[in-house]
C-alpha positions as CSV (number, residue, x, y, z in Angstrom):
1,M,13.7,8.5,17.3
2,N,12.8,12.1,16.6
3,H,10.3,13.3,19.3
4,S,8.7,15.7,17.1
5,E,8.5,13.2,14.3
6,R,4.8,12.6,12.4
7,F,3.9,11.2,9.3
8,V,0.8,12.7,7.7
9,F,-1.6,11.0,5.0
10,I,-4.8,12.2,3.0
11,T,-7.6,9.8,3.5
12,E,-11.0,9.0,2.7
13,W,-14.1,7.7,4.9
14,Y,-17.3,6.7,3.4
15,D,-20.0,8.4,5.3
16,P,-23.4,6.2,5.3
17,N,-25.6,8.7,6.5
18,A,-24.8,11.3,3.6
19,S,-23.8,8.8,1.1
20,L,-20.5,10.6,0.0
21,Y,-16.9,10.2,0.8
22,R,-15.4,12.8,3.4
23,R,-11.4,13.5,3.2
24,Y,-9.4,13.7,6.2
25,E,-5.7,14.6,6.9
26,L,-4.5,11.8,9.3
27,L,-1.4,12.5,11.6
28,Y,0.4,9.4,13.2
29,Y,3.2,10.0,15.9
30,P,5.3,7.4,16.2
31,E,6.8,8.4,19.5
32,D,3.6,7.4,21.5
33,G,1.4,6.1,18.9
34,S,-0.9,8.8,19.0
35,V,-3.0,10.1,16.1
36,E,-4.6,13.1,15.0
37,M,-7.2,14.1,12.5
38,H,-8.2,17.2,10.5
39,D,-11.4,17.7,8.2
40,V,-9.9,18.7,4.8
41,K,-12.9,20.6,3.2
42,N,-13.9,22.5,6.3
43,H,-10.2,23.2,7.3
44,R,-11.0,22.5,10.8
45,T,-9.7,19.8,13.6
46,F,-11.7,16.5,13.7
47,L,-9.8,14.7,16.4
48,K,-7.4,16.1,18.7
49,R,-4.3,14.6,19.2
50,T,-4.9,11.2,21.2
51,K,-3.1,8.0,22.0
52,Y,-4.5,5.2,19.9
53,D,-2.7,1.5,20.5
54,D,-4.5,-0.1,17.6
55,L,-2.7,1.7,14.7
56,H,0.9,1.0,13.8
57,L,3.7,2.4,11.4
58,E,3.6,-0.8,9.3
59,D,0.0,-0.1,8.5
60,L,0.8,3.3,7.1
61,F,0.9,2.6,3.3
62,I,-0.7,4.0,0.3
63,G,-4.1,2.2,-0.7
64,N,-4.3,0.4,2.9
65,K,-7.3,0.6,4.8
66,V,-7.3,1.4,8.6
67,N,-9.5,1.8,11.6
68,V,-9.3,4.7,13.7
69,F,-12.2,4.8,16.4
70,S,-14.3,2.7,14.4
71,R,-13.8,4.6,11.4
72,Q,-12.7,2.8,8.3
73,L,-10.1,5.2,6.5
74,V,-8.6,4.6,3.1
75,L,-5.0,6.0,2.6
76,T,-5.1,7.6,-0.6
77,D,-2.1,9.8,-0.7
78,Y,0.9,11.5,1.5
79,G,0.0,14.5,3.3
80,D,3.7,16.1,2.8
81,Q,6.8,15.7,1.4
82,Y,8.6,14.6,4.9
83,T,6.4,11.1,4.9
84,A,6.5,10.8,0.9
85,R,10.4,10.6,1.6
86,Q,10.4,8.6,4.6
87,L,7.8,6.2,3.7
88,G,7.6,6.4,-0.1
89,S,9.5,3.1,-0.3
90,R,7.0,1.5,1.8
91,K,4.1,-1.3,0.7
92,E,1.4,0.0,-1.6
93,K,-1.6,-1.9,-2.6
94,T,-3.1,-1.6,-6.3
95,L,-5.8,-3.1,-8.0
96,A,-5.1,-6.1,-10.9
97,L,-7.9,-6.5,-13.1
98,I,-7.7,-9.4,-15.5
99,K,-10.1,-8.8,-18.5
100,P,-12.5,-11.1,-20.3
101,D,-10.0,-12.2,-23.0
102,A,-7.5,-13.2,-20.5
103,V,-9.5,-14.8,-17.8
104,S,-8.5,-18.2,-19.7
105,K,-4.6,-17.2,-18.6
106,V,-5.3,-16.6,-15.1
107,G,-2.8,-19.3,-13.8
108,E,0.0,-18.0,-15.8
109,I,-1.1,-14.4,-14.9
110,I,-0.9,-15.2,-11.3
111,E,2.6,-17.0,-11.5
112,I,3.9,-13.7,-13.3
113,I,2.2,-11.7,-10.1
114,N,3.9,-13.9,-7.7
115,K,7.4,-13.9,-9.2
116,A,7.1,-10.1,-9.4
117,G,7.0,-10.3,-5.4
118,F,3.5,-9.3,-5.1
119,T,1.3,-10.8,-2.7
120,I,-2.5,-11.2,-3.5
121,T,-4.3,-10.0,-0.4
122,K,-7.7,-10.3,-2.1
123,L,-9.2,-12.0,-5.0
124,K,-12.7,-12.1,-6.9
125,M,-14.3,-13.5,-10.1
126,M,-17.6,-11.3,-11.2
127,M,-19.6,-10.2,-14.1
128,L,-19.9,-6.5,-14.3
129,S,-23.0,-4.8,-15.3
130,R,-23.0,-1.8,-17.5
131,K,-23.5,0.4,-14.7
132,E,-20.9,-1.0,-13.0
133,A,-18.7,-0.8,-16.3
134,T,-19.5,2.9,-16.5
135,D,-18.4,3.7,-13.2
136,F,-15.1,2.1,-13.6
137,H,-14.4,3.8,-16.9
138,I,-15.3,7.3,-15.7
139,D,-12.0,8.5,-17.0
140,H,-13.1,7.7,-20.3
141,H,-16.5,9.0,-20.4
142,S,-15.6,11.5,-22.9
143,K,-13.9,9.3,-25.2
144,P,-15.5,8.1,-28.4
145,F,-14.3,4.4,-28.0
146,L,-16.4,4.4,-24.2
147,N,-19.1,2.2,-25.6
148,E,-16.6,-0.4,-27.0
149,L,-14.8,-0.4,-24.1
150,I,-18.1,-1.1,-21.8
151,Q,-19.2,-3.8,-24.0
152,F,-16.1,-5.6,-23.9
153,I,-15.6,-5.4,-20.2
154,T,-19.1,-6.6,-19.7
155,S,-18.9,-9.6,-22.4
156,G,-17.4,-12.1,-19.6
157,P,-16.3,-12.5,-16.4
158,V,-13.4,-10.5,-15.0
159,I,-11.0,-11.2,-12.1
160,A,-10.2,-8.6,-9.7
161,M,-7.0,-8.4,-7.2
162,E,-5.7,-6.3,-4.7
163,I,-2.0,-7.0,-4.8
164,L,0.6,-5.7,-2.7
165,R,4.3,-5.1,-2.8
166,D,6.8,-1.8,-2.6
167,D,6.1,0.5,-5.4
168,A,3.0,-1.6,-6.3
169,I,1.3,0.9,-8.8
170,C,4.4,1.7,-10.8
171,E,5.7,-2.1,-10.8
172,W,2.4,-3.5,-11.8
173,K,1.9,-0.7,-14.7
174,R,5.7,-2.0,-15.9
175,I,4.5,-5.5,-15.8
176,L,1.5,-4.9,-17.9
177,G,3.2,-2.9,-20.3
178,H,1.8,-0.5,-23.1
179,A,-2.0,0.1,-23.1
180,N,-2.2,-0.9,-26.8
181,S,-1.2,-4.6,-26.8
182,L,0.1,-3.7,-30.5
183,V,2.9,-1.2,-29.2
184,A,3.5,-3.5,-26.2
185,R,4.7,-6.3,-28.3
186,A,7.2,-4.0,-29.9
187,D,8.2,-2.1,-26.9
188,A,8.4,-4.7,-24.4
189,P,7.5,-8.4,-25.7
190,G,7.4,-10.0,-22.2
191,S,4.6,-7.9,-20.9
192,L,1.3,-9.3,-19.9
193,R,-0.5,-7.0,-22.6
194,A,2.2,-8.3,-25.0
195,L,1.8,-11.8,-24.1
196,F,-2.0,-11.9,-23.8
197,G,-3.8,-9.1,-25.4
198,T,-4.9,-8.2,-28.9
199,D,-5.0,-4.3,-29.2
200,G,-6.3,-1.3,-27.4
201,I,-9.4,-2.4,-26.1
202,R,-8.9,-6.2,-25.7
203,N,-5.5,-5.7,-23.8
204,A,-5.8,-8.6,-21.2
205,A,-5.2,-6.4,-18.0
206,H,-5.6,-3.4,-16.0
207,G,-4.0,-1.5,-13.5
208,P,-4.3,2.4,-12.0
209,D,-2.2,5.0,-12.7
210,S,-2.0,6.8,-9.2
211,F,-2.5,6.4,-5.7
212,A,-5.7,8.5,-5.6
213,C,-7.2,6.0,-8.7
214,A,-6.0,2.9,-7.2
215,A,-8.0,4.0,-4.1
216,R,-11.0,4.5,-5.9
217,E,-10.9,1.5,-8.2
218,M,-10.1,-1.0,-5.2
219,E,-13.3,0.9,-3.5
220,L,-15.5,-0.3,-6.7
221,F,-14.5,-3.9,-6.3
222,F,-13.7,-4.3,-2.8
223,P,-15.8,-1.8,-1.3
224,S,-15.3,-0.7,2.6
225,S,-18.6,1.3,2.8
226,G,-20.6,-2.0,3.7
227,V,-22.3,-2.4,0.1
228,C,-21.6,-5.5,-1.7
229,G,-19.8,-4.4,-4.9
230,P,-19.9,-6.3,-8.2
231,A,-21.7,-9.5,-7.7
232,N,-19.3,-12.7,-7.4
233,T,-19.9,-15.3,-9.9
234,A,-19.6,-18.2,-7.6
235,K,-22.8,-20.2,-7.5
236,F,-21.6,-22.3,-4.5
237,T,-23.5,-25.4,-5.9
238,N,-21.6,-28.6,-6.3
239,C,-18.3,-27.1,-4.9
240,T,-15.7,-27.7,-2.4
241,C,-12.9,-25.8,-0.8
242,C,-9.3,-25.5,-2.8
243,I,-6.3,-24.7,-0.8
244,I,-3.0,-24.1,-2.6
245,K,-0.3,-24.0,-0.3
246,P,2.8,-21.6,-0.2
247,H,5.4,-24.5,-1.4
248,A,3.2,-25.3,-4.4
249,I,2.8,-21.6,-5.5
250,S,6.3,-21.2,-4.9
251,E,7.0,-24.1,-7.4
252,G,5.4,-22.6,-10.4
253,K,2.6,-22.4,-12.5
254,C,1.9,-26.0,-13.2
255,C,-0.3,-26.4,-10.2
256,V,-1.6,-23.0,-10.0
257,E,-2.7,-23.0,-13.5
258,Y,-4.2,-26.4,-13.4
259,T,-5.8,-25.6,-10.1
260,F,-7.8,-22.6,-11.8
261,N,-8.4,-23.8,-15.2
262,H,-9.6,-27.3,-14.1
263,F,-11.5,-26.6,-10.9
264,V,-11.6,-23.1,-9.8
265,K,-13.2,-21.6,-13.1
266,R,-15.1,-24.7,-14.1
267,N,-16.8,-25.5,-10.8
268,L,-16.7,-22.4,-8.8
269,F,-16.9,-19.4,-11.0
270,S,-18.9,-21.3,-13.9
């Protein structure tokens, strides 16, 4: 191992006292497991190099959340080219959002996600409020179709998933296909949007375009700041626990799709 080797990441931490996100440069030294932090905005050292046994090299991938001395940091980007080259092919997390028009196809979509080598690390079904939908579509605030987007995304439940694999962001975008389902059916007929979408608004599912976008959107649905995020649609009445075991998932969509369509959606998410 190179004794001077270090890996650098750009991170975000939610400061509950100031109600804002603070950005830090996190340096990790694999030789002795030490860490160092710099305040990006103020250009000063926040934490001098200190040995920290609870952070490991396998924890360092874009989209992951790591705890450093009780601060939960979201890794949003690589801090230098060396880190990007050395760790760029490592695992990433991204958001997979199933929109109201495709919730009925959740079993088939999860089968596609599993077959593509993703691990689903979080899953939540919810109804978005207009404010939550507006925050989610922040990049479209100047677009003439914004109101139509918001009306559609709040018209029924959505399913948000945090998914993990190598090059997760690019691979999930490839599986989704073109944003307009009509174009997707011509360009990539096997893509999710071609199979389950209708047009450029009702296009079945969503995925972030970049590391920063993935981190922001996952924070909306699975916040690390202590807030609850969008309300779960589960009522937890007249329900039970359903566990789908690994061998059943690997055998294909029959078990998974039947379980979601006949038990999870009907009896838990209602």
